[in-house]
C-alpha positions in Angstrom: -63.4 22.2 -5.4 -61.9 20.2 -2.5 -58.1 20.4 -2.2 -56.1 17.6 -0.7 -52.4 17.0 -0.3 -50.4 13.9 0.3 -46.8 14.6 1.5 -44.3 11.7 1.2 -41.2 12.1 3.3 -38.4 9.9 2.1 -35.1 8.9 3.6 -32.3 8.5 1.1 -29.6 6.0 2.1 -30.7 2.4 2.2 -34.2 3.6 1.2 -34.2 5.2 -2.2 -30.5 4.3 -2.9 -28.2 1.6 -1.6 -24.7 2.7 -0.9 -23.5 1.9 2.6 -24.7 -1.7 2.4 -22.8 -2.0 -0.9 -19.6 -0.7 0.6 -19.7 -2.8 3.7 -20.9 -5.9 1.9 -24.1 -6.4 3.9 -26.4 -6.1 0.9 -24.7 -8.9 -1.0 -24.2 -11.1 2.0 -27.9 -11.3 2.6 -28.3 -13.2 -0.7 -26.3 -16.1 0.6 -23.7 -16.4 -2.1 -25.7 -15.5 -5.2 -24.2 -12.0 -5.4 -20.5 -11.2 -5.5 -19.7 -9.2 -2.4 -16.5 -7.7 -3.7 -18.3 -6.4 -6.8 -20.8 -4.6 -4.6 -17.9 -3.1 -2.6 -16.2 -1.8 -5.7 -19.4 -0.4 -7.1 -20.0 1.5 -3.8 -16.5 2.9 -3.7 -16.8 4.2 -7.3 -20.0 6.0 -6.3 -18.2 7.5 -3.3 -15.4 8.8 -5.5 -17.9 10.3 -7.9 -19.8 12.0 -5.1 -16.7 13.5 -3.4 -15.2 14.7 -6.7 -18.3 16.5 -7.8 -18.9 18.0 -4.4 -15.4 19.4 -4.3 -15.0 20.4 -7.9 -18.4 22.1 -8.5 -20.3 22.6 -5.2 -17.9 24.3 -2.8 -17.8 21.3 -0.5 -14.3 21.9 0.7 -15.3 25.4 1.7 -18.6 24.6 3.4 -18.0 21.1 4.8 -17.9 22.5 8.4 -21.0 24.7 7.8 -23.6 22.1 7.2 -27.1 23.6 7.1 -30.5 21.8 7.2 -31.7 23.2 3.9 -30.4 25.6 1.2 -32.8 28.5 2.0 -32.1 28.6 5.7 -29.8 31.7 5.3 -32.0 33.4 2.6 -32.4 36.4 4.8 -28.7 37.1 4.5 -28.7 37.0 0.7 -28.9 40.5 -0.8 -29.5 39.2 -4.3 -26.1 40.2 -5.6 -25.3 39.1 -9.2 -22.9 36.2 -8.8 -22.0 35.9 -12.5 -18.5 37.4 -11.9 -18.3 36.6 -8.2 -15.0 34.9 -7.1 -15.9 32.4 -4.5 -12.3 31.5 -3.9 -11.3 35.1 -3.0 -14.2 36.4 -0.9 -12.7 35.5 2.4 -15.3 33.1 3.5 -14.6 31.2 6.7 -14.8 31.5 10.5 -16.3 33.2 12.4 -20.0 32.6 11.6 -20.9 36.3 11.6 -23.4 38.1 9.4 -20.8 38.7 6.6 -19.8 35.1 6.4 -23.5 34.0 6.6 -24.0 36.2 3.6 -21.1 34.6 1.8 -22.5 31.1 2.7 -26.0 32.2 1.4 -24.3 33.2 -1.9 -22.9 29.6 -2.1 -26.2 28.1 -1.3 -27.9 30.1 -4.1 -25.2 29.1 -6.6 -25.7 25.4 -5.5 -29.4 25.7 -6.0 -28.9 27.1 -9.5 -26.4 24.4 -10.5 -28.7 21.7 -9.0 -31.6 23.0 -11.1 -29.6 22.9 -14.3 -28.4 19.3 -13.5 -25.1 17.5 -14.0 -25.2 17.5 -17.8 -24.5 21.3 -17.6 -21.4 20.6 -15.5 -19.8 17.3 -16.5 -18.0 16.5 -19.8 -19.2 13.7 -22.1 -16.6 11.2 -20.8 -17.7 11.8 -17.2 -21.4 11.6 -18.1 -20.8 8.3 -20.0 -18.9 6.9 -17.0 -21.7 8.0 -14.6 -24.4 6.5 -16.8 -22.6 3.2 -17.1 -22.1 3.0 -13.4 -25.8 3.7 -12.7 -26.8 0.9 -15.1 -24.3 -1.6 -13.6 -25.5 -0.7 -10.1 -29.2 -1.0 -11.0 -28.5 -4.4 -12.5 -26.5 -5.6 -9.5 -29.3 -4.5 -7.1 -32.1 -6.1 -9.2 -33.4 -2.8 -10.4 -33.6 -1.2 -6.9 -32.7 2.3 -8.2 -35.0 2.4 -11.2 -37.9 0.9 -9.2 -37.4 3.5 -6.4 -37.5 6.2 -9.1 -40.6 4.8 -10.7 -42.4 4.8 -7.3 -41.4 8.4 -6.7 -42.7 9.3 -10.1 -46.0 7.6 -9.4 -46.3 9.3 -6.0 -45.6 12.7 -7.6 -48.5 12.5 -10.1 -50.8 10.5 -7.9 -51.8 6.9 -8.2 -55.4 6.0 -8.9 -55.5 3.3 -6.3 -53.9 5.5 -3.8 -56.3 8.3 -4.4 -59.3 6.1 -4.2 -58.2 4.8 -0.8 -57.4 8.2 0.8 -59.4 10.9 -1.0 -63.2 11.4 -1.5 -64.9 13.7 -3.9 -67.3 16.5 -3.2 -70.9 16.7 -4.4 -69.7 18.0 -7.8 -67.3 15.2 -8.1 -64.3 17.5 -8.1 -61.2 16.8 -6.0 -57.9 18.5 -6.5 -55.1 16.2 -5.1 -51.6 17.5 -4.8 -48.7 15.0 -4.2 -45.4 16.2 -2.8 -42.1 14.3 -2.4 -39.8 15.5 0.3 -36.3 14.1 1.1 -35.0 14.2 4.7 -31.6 12.6 4.9 -29.2 12.1 7.8 -26.3 12.9 5.5 -24.9 16.4 5.2 -26.7 18.7 2.8 -24.3 19.2 -0.2 -23.3 15.6 -0.7 -27.0 14.6 -0.4 -27.9 17.1 -3.1 -25.2 15.6 -5.3 -26.5 12.1 -4.6 -29.9 13.2 -5.8 -28.3 14.3 -9.1 -26.1 11.3 -9.5 -28.9 8.8 -8.7 -31.3 10.5 -11.1 -33.6 11.9 -8.5 -32.9 15.6 -9.0 -36.0 16.2 -11.2 -38.2 14.5 -8.5 -36.8 16.5 -5.5 -36.4 20.2 -6.2 -33.6 21.6 -4.0 -36.1 23.3 -1.7 -37.5 19.8 -0.9 -34.2 18.4 0.3 -33.5 18.6 4.1 -30.4 17.4 6.1 -31.1 16.2 9.6 -27.3 15.9 10.3 -27.2 18.7 12.8 -30.9 19.1 13.9 -32.4 15.6 13.8 -35.3 14.1 11.9 -38.0 15.3 14.3 -37.0 19.0 13.8 -37.0 18.5 10.0 -40.5 16.9 10.2 -41.7 19.8 12.3 -40.5 22.3 9.7 -42.2 20.3 7.0 -45.5 20.2 8.9 -45.4 24.0 9.3 -44.6 24.4 5.7 -47.5 22.3 4.4 -49.9 22.9 7.3 -53.6 22.5 6.5 -56.7 20.6 7.4 -56.5 18.3 4.4 -52.8 17.5 4.4 -51.6 13.9 5.1 -48.0 12.9 5.7 -46.3 9.5 5.3 -42.7 8.7 6.2 -40.7 6.1 4.3 -37.3 5.0 5.6 -35.1 2.3 7.0 -33.9 3.8 10.3 -35.0 4.1 13.9 -34.7 7.9 14.0 -37.3 8.5 11.3 -39.5 5.8 12.8 -39.5 7.5 16.2 -39.9 11.0 14.7 -42.9 9.8 12.6 -44.4 8.3 15.7 -44.0 11.6 17.6 -45.8 13.4 14.7 -48.4 10.6 14.6 -47.7 10.0 11.0 -47.6 6.6 9.3 -44.2 5.1 8.9 -43.2 2.5 6.2 -40.0 0.6 7.0 -37.8 -0.3 4.1 -35.6 -3.4 4.4 -33.2 -4.4 1.6 -33.3 -8.1 2.7 -34.5 -10.2 -0.3 -37.3 -11.7 1.8 -38.6 -8.4 3.2 -42.0 -7.1 2.4 -41.1 -3.4 1.8 -38.2 -3.0 -0.6 -37.5 -2.1 -4.2 -38.7 -3.4 -6.6 -42.0 -4.1 -4.8 -43.2 -1.0 -2.9 -45.9 0.9 -4.7 -48.0 4.0 -4.1 -50.9 1.6 -3.4 -49.0 0.1 -0.5 -48.4 3.6 0.8 -52.1 4.3 0.4 -52.9 1.6 2.9 -50.7 3.3 5.5 -52.4 6.6 4.9 -55.8 4.9 5.4 -54.8 3.2 8.7 -53.7 6.5 10.3 -56.0 9.0 8.6 -59.0 6.8 7.7 -61.0 8.0 4.7 -61.5 11.8 4.3 -65.2 11.6 5.2 -64.4 10.1 8.6 -61.6 12.5 9.1 -63.7 15.6 8.3 -66.5 14.6 10.7 
């Protein structure tokens, strides 16, 4: 049986979610008066407050803010597997310098974050907070003409594979058997902990396991892309980058991967709603051709 893999590498801000453009008003201004700019600003600021509160209250952000790492498992070698059920993260002395002992303490925090992330916010927040969060999501999705839910739907389709996408990038063997694996990876320029919280708040946590979330804040997009290529290296692996910024565009070009530029302007071609796995399939085809051509 042939085995193929499509790896989709997504940017977060102004790609899967809109936040900065809500807060600074540029998203609404592009609609030439048909959207209330101040409403978008207020929505964005409410999201900021939610993100910071959950980061600080539940995910050690005040303690680790100056220790941003590119992914949660980066310090796994320092984690001795200690049972953290009764561990007091407020009294373990974590802080400078960045020696082996403090790397172990940071690794403990990363493990705890991964466990909380996997359980989701419903295991952390009370009913009033969950209701407030859910209502804000619905208001934001409506304000952005369903950008958030459309982005999620596209991710879901990519995760399971789209028939049109598969037909354009994958051939079958003589027995007609082809196993196609589809993987969504997030590479964000934001710091790691707030980016993980954004995944949870914007209903993306089930589509991006914590081990598939990378922060390029310290190391840059190209380094993250290189790690991802090493992780998923193989003869039948294809990569595609989807984002709105110059850095992921240049990094994708350096890796010779297709790049799909997202633009929230109402007249743009690649935006949500609109972008589909079939569109991404065309980019795969342009760079990789069909599998028969690639394998010869």
